[in-house]
N, C-alpha and C positions, 0 to 999 in steps of 0.2 A: 196689183197691192205686193207693199214690199213686208215680207215675213221677218222677225227676229230669231235669230237662233241661239243666242247667248244674253248674258248680262254686260250692263253697262257697268264702267270701272266706277264710277259714283255706287252703284247698286253692290257691287264685290263688296269695295271698301264699308260701305255701309253694314252690310252681311258678317262682316269679318270684327266691326266695332260691336255687333249685338253679341257674337259668340263670345268676343272677349269677356264682356260685362258677365254673360252666363256660366262661363266658367269661372271669373273671379267671385261670383255668388255660389256658386256649386261646391267647389274644390272645399274652401273653408266647412262648410256645412256638412259636406259628405265625412271630411275629419274628425270633427267635433262627434259624428254620429258614429264613427268605428271607435274613437276613444271612449265615447261613451258607452259603446257596449263592452268595450276590455274593461272600464271599471267595474261594469255591472258583472262580468262573467268573475271578477277578481273576488267581489263581495261574496257572490254566491259560494266561491271556493272558501272563502273564509268562515262563512255560516256552515258550510260542511265539517271545517275542522271543529268549531264549536260543537255542533251536533256529535261528532266521535269523541270528542273528549268527553262530553257529557255523558254518554254511555260507557264511556271507560271507567269515568268516578262513579256512576252509579252500579257498574257490576262488582268492582274491587274495592275491599273494604279499606278505608282510611288512604285511599288513593291521592298522592301528591300531585294535583294537576300540572304544578309548576315543575316538575321533571320533564314535561312536553317538551323538548324544542326541534328545532329543525332538521339536527343531526340524526335524532330518535323517530321521528313522526312516523316513518313508515314501520318500524316495529311495534311502536306504542298502540297508534291510531291506524293502522292501515293506509294512511295517504301519503303520496311520494311526494317527496320535498325538490323534483326537478325543477320547479319554477317558483320555488321560495327560498329566499335570500336568508331570513330571519324569523323567528318565534317565537314571543314570549309570552306565558299564560301564567294567569292568578285568578284566584277566586277569594272573594270577600267572606263577611262573617256571616252572610246572609245565603252563602252558597251559589251568589252569582258568578258564572265564569267570564273573565274578557280575556280577550287577546292583544297582540300588537305583532302584525305582520306584515313584512317587505316582500316583495318579489322581486322576480330574477327572470333571463330569459324572456318568454313571451309576456309575461308581467314586470318588466323590467322597469324600475320607477315608481311603480304602485306601493302605497302603503295604506294600510288602515286599522284601526283601534274599534276599542270597544266591546259591547256585549250581543249576544245573539239579535235581540231586537232593538239593539241602537248602535251599529257599524258605522262609522264615518272615515271617510277619506280625507276631510278638511285637516288642514295644518293647525298644528297647534300655534298660538302665537307666543313671539321670541318674548321672553323676560329676562330684563337686564338687573342682575343682583351684583352690587359694589361692595366693596371691602376695604375700608379705610383701616390706618394704623390705630391698633389696640393694645398691643402689647402682649397678644395672647392668639393662640389658634381660633381660627374662625371654621364653622362648617357650611360646607354648601352639599345638599342632598337631593339629585336628579328628579325632579317633579315627574318627566316621562323619559322615556327611550329615545335617542334622538343624538343629532350631532350638537355639540356646544363648542362656541369660542369662547377660549381663555386668554385675557392679557393679562400681563403683569409690569410693574415698574418696580425697580429697584431703589432703596435711597441713597441720598448723597451722604459723603462725608462730612462732618463738623466743620464749621469756619466759612468763609467767601466760598461761594462757587463757581464765581466770574471766573473764565479761563485767561480774562486779558490781565488778570493781577499775577502777581508773583503769592508763592503761597497760598494757592486755593486748594479747596476741596476737589475732590473727583467728584462727578455726577452718576447717578445710577441709570441702568441700561433696562431694554424692553425687549420682551417676549411676546408672541402671541401665536394661535395653531388652532386647530379644530380637532375634535376629539369626539368618538363614539361612547355613549353613556348608556347604561340602562336604568330604567326606572328605580329608583332607591339607590343608585349608587351615591358613596359617601366621598367627598374630597374634603381634605382639609388645607385650609389657607391661611399663611403665616405670612403676613406684612411686614416688611422691614421697616425700620424705626430709623431716622437720620441720626447721624454721630454727632454729638457733644462737642464744643470748642469751649476751652476753659484751663484755667490752670492747675497747678498742685493736686492732680488727680481727679479732678473732676471733669477730664475729657473722656466721658465713657463712651463706647460704641453701641451702635444702634440695636435693637432689638433683633434678634434671628440672625447672631454671627457677626457684627462690627467690632473690630480689636478694639482695646482702649488705647487712648494714645498717651506719650509719657508724663512725666510728674513736672515738668518746667513749669516757667511760668503761663505759656500759651502754647497749645496745640490742639489737635482735631480728632476726635474717636472715626473709625471708621464707619459707613453708612452698614444698616442690615440688608440681606436680601430678601426678596419675593420669593416665595416658591409655592407649589401644589404639593400636597403628598397623601400615600394612600393609609399611611398609618398616622395615628396621632401620637401625641406624648407631649414632653416637655422640647422646646425649639431645639435643642442640641441633644435630645435623645438619639441614640446611634440606628436604632431599626426604622425610626422616623425617617430619620434625614437620609438614608438607604431607599426610602420610599419615595423620593421627589422624583417627579416625572417632569417637571417644569419649575427652571429658576431663572431669576431676573437678578443677575450680579448689581453690586454696591460699589458705589465711590469710596476710595481711601481718603483718610484724614490728613491735612497737611501740618507742619511744623508752624512756629510762631507766626503770625501775620506780618506782611509786607515784604520786602524786597524787591527786586528788578524781576519782569518777568523773565526767565531763561539766564538770568545771571545769578549774581552773589546773594545768597541768602533765600533762595527761590527753594522751598523745601515743598511741593506742591504733591498733592495726593493724586495717584491714576484713577481715571475715569473705567467703569465697569465695562466689562467685555460685553458682547460678542463672545466667541469662543475662548478669547484670552483677554484677560483684564489689563489695562494701562501701567506700564511701569512706573515708580514712583521717580522723584527728583530728589537729589541733593544738589546744592548752590547751582541750580537750573541744569543740571544734566541729568540726564534718565540712567536709571541702577537697574541694570540687565537683572532679568528672572525676579522682578516684584509683583508682577502681576498674576494672579490666580490663572491656571490654565485648566484643560481637562483633565488632568492628570495629576498636576504638582499645586501645593500648598494644602491647608487641610482642608478636610472636606465640611463644607457649611461654614466655615468660621475664619473670619480673618484673624491675621497674629495681632495680637496685643504687643506693643512696646515695652519694653523692660526697661529703657534705660531711664534714668531719671533727669531728664533733660527735656528741651524742646522738641518733639518729634511726633509724628503722627502712629494714629492704629489703623490697620488693614480695614478694606471692605470685605463684607461675606460674599458669599457666591455660592454656585456648584462646587469650586474650591476656591478659598478665599485667597486673598493677596498676602505679602510679605511685609514685615514692619524694616523701616532702614536702621533704626534705632541711632540715630543721628543727629546733633541737635542743628542742622538744617537742610533735614531730613523729612518726606512725607511718607506714606507708605502706599503701597499699591491696590489697584482696584481688584474685585472678584470677580469670574468668570460665571457665565450665563449656560443653560442647561434646557434642550428640546429633547424629549424623546423622541425619534424619527428623524431627527435634522442632521445632515450631512457633515460630518467633520466632530459631531460629539462622541463623547468617549463612555457609555453607560456602563453601570456594576452591576455586579452578580448579587445574590442574596447576602455573600459574605463580605460585600463591600470591595472584592477585588473588580479591576478593569476589565471590560471584554474586548476592546478594541472594535466596536459596532455601537451604531447610535442609540439602538432600541433598549429601552428599560426592562429588565427583567420580568416584569408583569406583563408584559406586552401590549401594556395600553402604549401609544404613541397618538402624534399629531401628524396631520398634513394641514397643507396651507399655512405653512408655519412661517414667522417672519422673527427674524433676530437682530436686534440693534445695538449697537455700544452707546456710550454715554457720551460721546463726543460728536453723535450724528442726529440728524433729523429724523424725528420718532412722533406719532399719535402723543396728545397729552390725555390729561385722563376727564376731558371736556370734549374732546373731539376736533379738538383744532391741532395744532401741531408744536413743539419745543425743542430745543436741541438741549439733549441731555435730560435726568429728571432731577428735579432739584426737590428738596425736604426729604419727607416720608415717603414710603415707596406707596403702592395702590394696588387693587386686583379689581377686574370687571370679569364675569360670566354672563354670556348671553347664550340664551338659548330654548327650545331646541331652534337649531336654524337650518336652512334649506345649504344644500351644499354649494 
């Protein structure tokens, strides 16, 4: 009688296949169980924090629960902040305490919000807020603590914006970034207006910094920038301008329509920056230093033309462009700015440049994009465009995931 001492190759292969199937089923299940246990432990920790705050509120007369933060939670409620990145606490008119809590270290990536009896780790669905040109400031209030995506489009100068024709207006730029906001944080949105093309003093600059054109028979005013501010007020209020944390520059206005592109009587306006706005043209040739930069040009304002002739007004921006005041000349485009963006030059609270990119408020963006008015960019409906024509625009989306 023949005795087998091992397995056949087919039996071994079958066993391997079965084992692989078991592992494929078991590993995700175990991972889900571990993550679920981690989330439950994080929720228990959140409830302990709420209980400790309730006890503190009950024992201290007129205690302000909103003063409890991740930085002082050890001294205030006796709970270590070792595994917590952010804590925000509030109490409604009925005395119900709620929190927003973010983990780090062993709780890294976990977020929970709500009250003691209604805590949830579900992500809030992002909402899209759109801001068209209105000629005045508009208010955004963050409905939840979290990350928000902000997109801005600067306005174009007045006149024909086709780069293939002579004496065309400059197109607006685009900026985008993500920023962390607390619930209730207010941002002021200033959407730029397109410059006006006309004669005899009617070539007005667009709202929010566009410079007026000359007073000849035909020319374009500069477009207005679109920006986000921490302080409200009239568009040219100094403290409000200092508080800008993101700016999409605007295009400059041209001289009278016509002329050969790059040749005689081509007084095109410069497109918006980027870090630097495009220079204007006189008779088809660029005029140096007429585009706004990070440090040159009026803060938030394109220069108005002062000559009584056909000549464009400059585009607004972080710093506005310059007028040429020449009867065959346009005006420069404005620059853009994003707090935290490399190459930007932020100001301090007195308006002095700091040589570094982060705004004095310490609000700063990441996942940022800055596109000048001559390049392909997203348009306001989700497709693409080359430079932005017409009035400016703004979109705030959030809260969003990283």
